[in-house]
N, C-alpha and C positions, 0 to 999 in steps of 0.2 A: 504494499500499500505506500502511496506517495502522501507526504504530509501536506495537508490543505493550506499550511501557513508558508512553508519554505520550499516545498516541491521536492526535499529529499526523502530518500527512503526511510519507512518506519519498521520497527521490529515488532512482531507480535509476541505476546506473552498473556499473562494474567495478573490481575490485582487480586489479592486475598487478604482475609481478615477473619479473626474469630468472632466479630460482631457482624450483625447485618451491615449491608452498604446501602446507603439511601441518598437519594437526591432530595436536599431540603431548599427552600427558598431562603432560608436563614437557620441558624442553629437552634435547636430547642433543648430544654432540660432534659426531655426524654428524647433519645436519638432514635425517633420512629416518625414516619410520615403523619403530620397533624393536620395540615392545610391541603385545601383542594390543589391538586396538580402535582403534589409531592408523592413520591413512590420509591419502592425498594428496587435497588439495581440488582442486589443478590442476598440472599439470606443463607445462613450457614447450613451446610448439609448434615447428614447423620454423622459424618465423620467430624463435624464441629467447625469446618472452615466454609466462609462464603468465598466464592471465587466468580470473577467476570472477565470475559476476554478483553483485551485492549492492546492497543499499539502505541509504541513509545517513539517519539522523534527525540533523538539525542543531541540534534544539532540546536533545535529552537526550545527543547526541553518541555513539550506538550505531550499531553496523554489523550488518546481518544478511547472511549470505552464503548464497547458494542453490547450494550444491555439486553439487545434482542437475543443474542446468543444465549443467554441465561433464560429468558422467558419463553422462547419456541420450545424448550424441552419441558416446560412445566405446565404448558396449557392442555 
């Protein structure tokens, strides 16, 4: 994949966490979606790790997360 910011090559990998990965409009006391439009990017599996596919551009230090890759297996 080419970086949409600098057009250099990006490296695919995963972002992991022992907690759910959420997209929030702003930080909440409880790290869970609270407002309309907020959602989970990934939840911990039975193994206890949340993981979502992502690409990193080491040149401009951007990360792109493909949260659809997580949800397509969960529907």
